[in-house]
C-alpha positions, -999 to 999 in steps of 0.1 A, spaced: 256 -217 136 228 -206 113 236 -173 97 213 -145 107 200 -138 72 187 -175 69 169 -176 101 134 -178 95 106 -160 116 78 -184 108 68 -220 123 79 -237 95 113 -222 95 118 -232 135 107 -268 123 131 -268 92 161 -253 115 153 -276 146 151 -245 169 128 -258 191 141 -257 231 130 -282 256 130 -269 290 123 -298 320 102 -295 351 108 -320 380 81 -343 394 90 -350 427 84 -381 450 79 -363 481 77 -397 499 109 -414 489 128 -378 484 138 -386 447 132 -371 414 105 -392 398 115 -375 363 108 -344 343 80 -332 319 95 -317 288 81 -284 281 89 -268 242 96 -232 237 107 -213 205 140 -193 204 142 -168 234 129 -135 223 110 -151 191 71 -142 187 67 -181 190 90 -184 223 56 -193 244 35 -225 239 1 -205 234 16 -188 203 36 -217 189 8 -239 189 -17 -214 181 0 -208 147 5 -247 143 -34 -253 148 -40 -225 121 -15 -238 96 -23 -273 100 8 -281 113 -2 -298 147 13 -332 136 46 -317 124 50 -298 155 41 -324 180 64 -347 164 91 -322 163 86 -315 201 91 -353 207 120 -354 188 138 -322 208 128 -337 242 143 -374 235 176 -358 218 179 -333 248 173 -359 276 202 -386 258 225 -355 257 221 -348 292 224 -382 304 191 -376 323 176 -406 344 140 -411 356 107 -408 334 103 -384 306 68 -370 302 64 -360 268 32 -338 259 13 -353 229 -20 -339 215 -45 -368 216 -61 -356 182 -28 -359 166 -26 -398 175 -59 -402 153 -44 -382 123 -41 -409 97 -13 -388 81 6 -385 112 39 -411 107 36 -442 129 68 -456 151 89 -424 150 90 -423 188 99 -462 192 126 -457 165 142 -425 179 140 -441 213 160 -472 198 186 -450 184 193 -429 216 193 -461 236 164 -448 257 143 -477 275 108 -473 264 97 -474 299 113 -443 307 90 -425 285 57 -415 294 31 -403 264 14 -374 284 -21 -365 270 -36 -330 272 -71 -324 279 -71 -291 262 -85 -303 229 -118 -325 230 -108 -360 218 -128 -368 187 -125 -405 185 -120 -420 220 -120 -457 205 -93 -450 179 -72 -430 204 -79 -462 229 -64 -485 201 -35 -460 192 -27 -459 230 -27 -498 232 0 -496 208 26 -480 225 15 -498 254 28 -527 239 60 -510 229 66 -503 266 57 -468 267 36 -456 297 6 -433 296 -5 -402 313 -37 -380 312 -31 -343 318 -52 -316 333 -76 -341 348 -107 -319 360 -98 -289 332 -123 -304 306 -158 -324 304 -141 -352 289 -115 -361 316 -130 -389 337 -146 -406 308 -112 -406 292 -96 -419 323 -122 -448 324 -114 -456 291 -75 -455 286 -68 -467 321 -36 -445 322 -3 -453 343 -6 -416 355 -32 -391 360 -24 -353 366 -48 -333 385 -54 -298 372 -39 -271 390 -71 -253 393 -79 -279 422 -44 -277 439 -43 -238 442 -53 -230 478 -60 -268 486 -53 -261 520 -79 -236 524 -106 -251 506 -126 -281 519 -143 -286 485 -111 -289 466 -97 -314 493 -128 -334 488 -125 -335 451 -87 -342 451 -95 -370 480 -121 -388 455 -94 -386 428 -71 -403 448 -93 -429 461 -102 -439 424 -66 -439 414 -58 -464 439 -89 -486 427 -78 -484 392 -41 -486 398 -33 -452 383 -6 -432 400 -18 -395 410 4 -364 397 -5 -329 418 2 -302 392 7 -265 400 20 -265 436 30 -230 443 31 -230 484 45 -253 511 10 -254 526 -2 -269 494 25 -295 493 21 -305 529 -16 -307 525 -13 -333 496 15 -353 515 -11 -356 543 -39 -369 517 -13 -396 505 -4 -378 471 32 -381 468 39 -373 431 40 -335 432 51 -308 406 48 -271 405 70 -239 404 73 -242 443 93 -274 436 110 -262 405 103 -241 374 108 -256 337 147 -249 331 173 -260 302 192 -279 331 171 -304 349 172 -310 385 194 -341 395 184 -341 432 156 -329 454 159 -292 467 170 -291 504 141 -269 512 114 -296 500 101 -315 533 105 -352 519 99 -385 536 75 -392 566 97 -379 591 92 -345 579 58 -342 582 63 -341 620 95 -352 637 79 -370 665 51 -394 668 36 -373 696 33 -345 670 12 -367 648 -23 -381 648 -5 -415 651 -4 -406 687 -43 -405 689 -50 -437 667 -73 -462 686 -78 -495 672 -118 -498 663 -136 -525 644 -144 -513 609 -173 -528 587 -174 -535 551 -194 -511 530 -219 -539 520 -226 -551 554 -263 -548 565 -273 -519 590 -291 -545 612 -253 -560 619 -243 -526 627 -272 -518 649 -265 -552 670 -228 -537 675 -242 -502 687 -263 -519 710 -238 -543 726 -214 -515 734 -230 -480 746 -194 -466 743 -193 -470 706 -202 -438 687 -185 -443 653 -178 -469 630 -154 -468 601 -168 -482 567 -143 -497 545 -143 -507 505 -111 -531 500 -94 -517 530 -98 -479 524 -122 -458 541 -153 -446 522 -177 -434 551 -182 -433 587 -215 -447 606 -227 -425 636 -244 -440 666 -271 -413 665 -281 -417 629 -283 -457 633 -304 -452 664 -325 -425 648 -336 -447 618 -342 -478 638 -360 -461 663 -388 -450 639 -422 -469 632 -411 -497 607 -375 -486 611 -364 -519 615 -382 -535 586 -373 -506 564 -335 -505 570 -324 -538 586 -313 -555 554 -299 -522 536 -262 -517 531 -242 -495 551 -240 -470 523 -277 -462 531 -271 -444 563 -232 -437 565 -215 -404 565 -200 -402 530 -177 -373 540 -156 -379 571 -124 -363 578 -97 -387 567 -60 -381 575 -26 -401 570 -12 -410 601 17 -387 597 -7 -356 595 4 -331 622 -21 -324 649 -22 -288 639 -31 -297 604 -55 -320 613 -74 -298 635 -77 -274 608 -93 -298 586 -116 -307 615 -127 -273 621 -130 -265 585 -156 -289 584 -191 -277 586 -205 -310 604 -178 -311 632 -204 -308 660 -218 -339 646 -186 -357 644 -167 -374 674 -142 -391 656 -121 -389 624 -106 -418 604 -68 -420 605 -54 -439 572 -17 -452 563 -9 -451 526 -45 -446 520 -57 -478 541 -76 -477 571 -53 -475 603 -77 -464 632 -99 -440 647 -92 -406 663 -110 -387 688 -120 -353 679 -120 -344 716 -85 -360 720 -70 -340 694 -81 -307 708 -71 -316 744 -35 -329 731 -31 -296 712 -41 -272 740 -16 -293 763 12 -290 738 6 -253 734 5 -246 771 39 -267 774 53 -248 742 42 -211 758 62 -224 791 96 -234 775 92 -209 745 119 -183 743 100 -150 753 114 -127 726 112 -151 697 88 -176 707 111 -203 693 116 -234 715 138 -225 742 164 -247 762 142 -276 774 129 -285 741 163 -283 725 177 -306 754 147 -331 745 153 -329 709 189 -339 712 183 -363 740 158 -382 718 180 -383 687 206 -398 708 181 -424 726 168 -432 691 205 -437 675 193 -413 650 218 -399 626 221 -360 629 240 -329 628 238 -301 653 245 -267 644 255 -236 669 246 -200 657 263 -172 675 265 -134 661 298 -118 659 303 -81 676 267 -83 690 276 -69 722 293 -38 712 262 -34 687 239 -34 716 261 -8 733 260 16 704 224 10 693 206 0 724 187 -32 732 155 -24 719 173 -23 683 194 -56 694 159 -73 701 148 -62 664 181 -79 651 175 -111 669 137 -111 660 150 -109 624 176 -134 626 150 -159 640 124 -152 613 152 -157 587 164 -190 600 127 -201 607 120 -195 570 151 -215 558 157 -242 586 121 -248 600 109 -241 562 129 -272 556 115 -293 582 143 -291 605 141 -281 644 151 -245 654 156 -234 688 166 -203 706 190 -208 735 188 -171 745 205 -138 737 222 -141 703 227 -181 702 205 -204 684 207 -241 678 194 -264 648 193 -302 647 194 -314 608 184 -348 599 212 -369 581 192 -366 551 189 -329 550 214 -308 531 225 -288 560 256 -272 543 231 -258 517 211 -241 544 237 -228 565 253 -213 531 220 -199 528 217 -184 560 251 -170 557 243 -151 525 209 -139 533 224 -125 567 252 -107 551 231 -92 526 203 -78 547 221 -70 581 235 -36 568 197 -25 566 200 -22 606 227 2 607 228 42 603 239 59 574 274 67 585 283 34 596 269 17 566 295 38 546 323 27 566 310 -8 569 310 -11 606 307 12 638 331 24 665 324 15 701 342 12 735 363 -19 738 368 -38 769 394 -15 780 377 15 774 393 26 742 376 32 709 377 3 683 364 -1 649 337 -32 646 330 -48 613 294 -53 605 275 -80 625 283 -114 612 271 -150 619 292 -178 629 280 -214 628 298 -244 644 284 -278 632 290 -310 647 281 -349 637 277 -365 673 283 -401 678 253 -416 697 276 -441 709 302 -417 723 278 -387 735 256 -396 764 233 -368 766 228 -332 753 254 -318 773 281 -338 755 268 -327 726 268 -291 736 305 -291 743 313 -301 707 291 -277 691 306 -249 715 340 -260 704 330 -260 665 313 -224 671 343 -212 688 365 -220 656 339 -201 637 341 -170 654 380 -170 648 370 -155 614 364 -122 609 335 -125 585 303 -149 587 317 -184 587 304 -220 588 328 -246 606 322 -283 607 343 -302 633 352 -335 625 350 -345 667 321 -367 670 323 -372 710 341 -358 741 375 -366 750 371 -385 783 397 -386 809 413 -424 812 
């Protein structure tokens, strides 16, 4: 430990004493449900005037110590990565102009990685665009040396500065990070979506992986998933911490299943096989196709298997119907007449999200179809009319079968969800939720107050369980059911429900009942009895699809598990090891 009297308050002291702290922010592969790696973000000592990056790097710039600080940051990040036994990629920020500094020592990162036993392919040199690059050719040569040693390259803050695209084309990095400005409110801004979609398409053509930075809401994340961008980073996924994440948090929707649980809930159900044409094909070929089939209204236009536009019947016919139209346009490429901004969605996009994208489109009245992709490549066409009709039918069906109080799926959707899981031989868990002492609470506080409690419980569980992409239904009264994918951390979600319930339920009691931590109400025999605060009992089962023939078998298992949980005075979650009903011989 450094004696306080010897601790320096300036940058040179921090560097000499090795007092820089690396924090690690996760970068998550949403599709694979894994941690891709972490970005190392350097801080000064807590409470120090140079704790945060702006002050730290600002002073280094003033003192001409950017090279020394940059090297110290790399050393701190690599040492801590090694000490913590971390896996995955380590993104290390580097000022590009430091690499051009002829006084900057060469080979330090390689030597340190060798000493610590870190494979160079695990280290990503992340170039920030905050400072204009003075010598692009020199930087290109410096990065070539890093690549030859096995390191990978990333460009940070793409879109934040004027030189980003130029750097990208010249350096051809392994990763490009889209600036947080274009991610914020992405789900609400068609212009930002178009920018991000263009970047993603360009990245695929240049073999660069895209990382979306600055994700702060679930809606932004889901929008990125639907656009085929799966490497994600931001406060909503994980803040910079001294202890890095070892697994993806339970609330993060990962994998294609979490975008929508059944195919009929996605645009996949609307996909029609439709002939596409290459962007370099002639307009006269498209015209002949349209003449041959009066029902053909839209032709997807592709470049290397990826959609770049859409030809509309009305536009082509308009061009060829004018005097000299055939002579003027017959041999022109499709790009001369195609719609360059068609609505494009991944096949696992939910119907509601696709509807939002289409209605946000100013040209929706002129378009009859949208393009459906699979991992960015053309998959089929979807009908706008078919989409709106399907959504209307589903909403009517939901209204028929929803619980009238909470509007959560009622018994029919619950039975269907469980029966489908059994039929598909899925590995899943079922949780049965019930409130303790709810009847006497209703007797004392009245049914109107009881309904307020049920609405709050429904909202709480919808936030935690529905927010993690899991199915939640309301059987009726104070009984709820959740169906968890096997890949979901159901224990953590149930514990969070209990913790939030126990912390907040007291707000539904009068002052005198809060003080005595319960209430007095008539028991079944008519005598007054003290009842503790409301609790929540959760029974969880892991049905065996070979032994459970229908939702009725699963209901028997879940009811027994819930009964065990209700034997506890306080909120409790009980897991039953019974996986099927005991049948009579």
